[in-house]
C-alpha positions as CSV (number, residue, x, y, z in Angstrom):
1,X,3.3,1.3,-12.1
2,X,0.0,0.4,-13.6
3,X,-0.2,1.1,-17.3
4,X,-2.8,3.5,-18.5
5,X,-6.2,1.8,-18.7
6,X,-8.2,1.4,-21.9
7,X,-11.8,2.5,-21.6
8,X,-14.0,0.4,-23.8
9,X,-16.8,1.5,-25.7
10,X,-15.1,2.3,-31.6
11,X,-14.8,-0.1,-34.3
12,X,-12.9,-0.4,-37.5
13,X,-15.0,-1.1,-40.6
14,X,-14.1,-4.3,-42.3
15,X,-15.9,-7.5,-43.1
16,X,-13.4,-9.9,-41.7
17,X,-13.9,-10.3,-37.9
18,X,-10.3,-11.4,-37.2
19,X,-8.9,-8.6,-39.3
20,X,-11.2,-6.1,-37.5
21,X,-10.0,-7.2,-34.1
22,X,-6.3,-7.1,-35.2
23,X,-6.9,-3.5,-36.6
24,X,-8.5,-2.5,-33.3
25,X,-5.5,-3.9,-31.3
26,X,-3.2,-1.9,-33.6
27,X,-5.1,1.3,-32.8
28,X,-5.1,0.5,-29.1
29,X,-1.3,-0.2,-29.1
30,X,-0.6,3.1,-31.0
31,X,-2.9,5.1,-28.8
32,X,-1.6,3.4,-25.6
33,X,2.0,4.4,-26.6
34,X,0.9,8.0,-27.0
35,X,-0.8,8.0,-23.6
36,X,2.2,6.4,-21.9
37,X,4.4,9.2,-23.4
38,X,2.2,11.8,-21.8
39,X,2.5,10.2,-18.4
40,X,-1.2,10.0,-17.7
41,X,-4.4,9.6,-19.5
42,X,-6.8,7.1,-20.8
43,X,-7.4,5.6,-24.3
44,X,-11.1,5.5,-24.9
45,X,-12.9,3.4,-27.5
46,X,-16.7,3.8,-27.7
47,X,-19.0,1.5,-29.6
48,X,-22.0,-0.6,-28.6
49,X,-20.6,-3.8,-30.1
50,X,-17.0,-3.6,-28.9
51,X,-15.8,-6.1,-26.3
52,X,-12.6,-6.3,-24.2
53,X,-11.4,-9.4,-26.1
54,X,-11.4,-7.4,-29.3
55,X,-8.7,-5.0,-28.0
56,X,-6.7,-6.9,-25.3
57,X,-3.0,-6.8,-25.9
58,X,0.0,-7.8,-23.9
59,X,1.0,-5.1,-21.3
60,X,-2.2,-3.1,-21.7
61,X,-4.9,-3.0,-19.0
62,X,-8.4,-3.1,-20.4
63,X,-11.3,-1.9,-18.3
64,X,-14.9,-2.2,-19.6
65,X,-17.2,0.6,-18.7
66,X,-20.8,0.6,-19.6
67,X,-22.3,4.1,-19.6
68,X,-24.8,6.3,-21.4
69,X,-22.4,9.2,-22.0
70,X,-18.8,10.3,-21.6
71,X,-19.4,12.1,-18.3
72,X,-21.0,8.9,-16.8
73,X,-18.2,6.8,-18.2
74,X,-15.5,9.1,-16.6
75,X,-17.3,8.9,-13.3
76,X,-17.6,5.1,-13.4
77,X,-14.0,4.7,-14.4
78,X,-12.9,6.9,-11.6
79,X,-14.9,4.9,-9.1
80,X,-13.7,1.6,-10.5
81,X,-10.0,2.6,-10.3
82,X,-10.2,4.5,-7.0
83,X,-7.3,3.4,-4.8
84,X,-5.1,2.2,-7.7
85,X,-1.7,3.8,-7.9
86,X,-0.2,4.7,-11.3
């Protein structure tokens, strides 16, 4: 079973870069656990300066989607993951 993907694109306000990345990973882990409990879904983070490296965590698939809006992001994610089985 493929774990629920993380859609990249928010940031946590803090001045320390390492702390900001750790805080983002904590948010991703907590959100991922909620999505896993539901059985399907996607955790979405949206910010113009976020990168996959900021949120990667063990056991969590990160997919970067660059899009102008949520509808475009959803369509791109669907196309990128077409054929994958959850």
